[in-house]
Residue, then its C-alpha position, 0 to 999 in steps of 0.5 A: m172845259d179847255k181842250m187839251d193841247s194836242t202837241d202835249w200828247h202828240g195825238k195820243y192819250p197820256h200815260w197813267p200815272m201822268p208825268p209831274h209837269h201835267w199834274g194839277s193842284n189835286h195831284v201829288k207824288p206818292a211817298s214810299l212811306s207816309t204818316n198821318w197824325l191825329i185821325v178822328d172817327l165819328g160814328f155809331t156802335n151797336y151789336t148783333d145779339n145772339t143771346n139765348y135768353a132762355g138758357a141758364a147762362a144768360q139767366a145767371f148773368a141777367p136774371g129774368s132778362n129777355s132781348n128787350w133789356f139790352n135794346l140800344k138807342n141807336n142814334k145815341s150809341v156813338d163810336v169815337n176813335i182817336w188814332v195817334f198816327m197811321q202810316r201807309l207803306n208802299v208795297v206795289k207801285h203805290v197801288v197796294n200798300l200796308k196801312y197800320g196805326l195806333g189809337v184808342e176806340l171809345n164805344n158807348y152803348r146807350y140802353q133804352d131800359n133801366i138795367t144796372y150792372t151790379t156785383n153779387p156780394t157772395t160770388q163777386a160775379t157781375v150780375v145785370v138787374q132791372d132797376s126800379i129807378l127811371y134813368s134819363k141816361n144809361k150807357l155802358a162805355a168800353d174803351y180800347v187801345t187798338v192797333p189796326v193793320m190793313i191792306n190798302f188798295n189805292f186806285t189813284p195814287n197820284l191824287k190827294e183826294g183819290f179813291g181806294i179801299s182798305v181791309g184788315i184786322s185790329a186788336g184792341y185791349l180794354y183799358s177802361s169800362r164804366q156804366k154811367t147813369v143819370s136819374g132824378e133820384f141820384g143825379k149822375h153816377k159812374t160805376f167803374d168795373d170790367f163787367d165781365l167784358n172780354p179784355w181783348k176785342i179782335s175785329w175785321i175792319a175796312e175803310a173806303q175813300l171816296g174823294p174827300v170822304i172816308l168811311y170806316g167800319s168794323l165787326a168784332t170776331k166774337s162777343m164782347f162779354n167774357n162769359q157764356g151768358l151774353d152773346q153780343t158781337p159789336y160793330t161800328f161804322g161812320i166817317r173818318l176825318s183823315k187826309w187818306 
């Protein structure tokens, strides 16, 4: 590594942030408002299951069920989010910022067991049953239009690929849900319904920027189901493909 030219600094360490004429290729002049378009998240989704399967509500929603019914294939329960845009608004010296955006969350829960969401013909209520059909693929998909709002702490505001963290909350509205199964008997089959899912998903969210790598995570504030039968609180984590 080349030594610093002592005449540049007059024998002292440089002030931070460094003046523009000393910036390298990884340095930028931060804008008061910056916009990032088409961000993609790739990760995994799961849930914390606190359901009382011995209770009447759980047995009414899923007769004969136990905790094993809703076990997931962890490596195949994927989370894909597509953010149309995210903006970062300077609040305090580009170190503290307000970060917000708009996009869609696509949560895919891959079940291990052959469970099926059906409709009770008498009450028209959603009921989950154990099916005799062997599924090679069985997933519940829940898609949300989501607005995230975070406080961003950018520890290196003059770096393109810097270091920082963001924490906040998001509000998502369920616009599509479906169960997709694949079996030898019936091939591919999709059932579109709300399955008694909660139409709103409010989540605590966070992200961490570690140079060129950005990690994200979310934890919902309550169960993803609208009834008192299943108490399954979803969470996600993964990598975010974004400039900042």
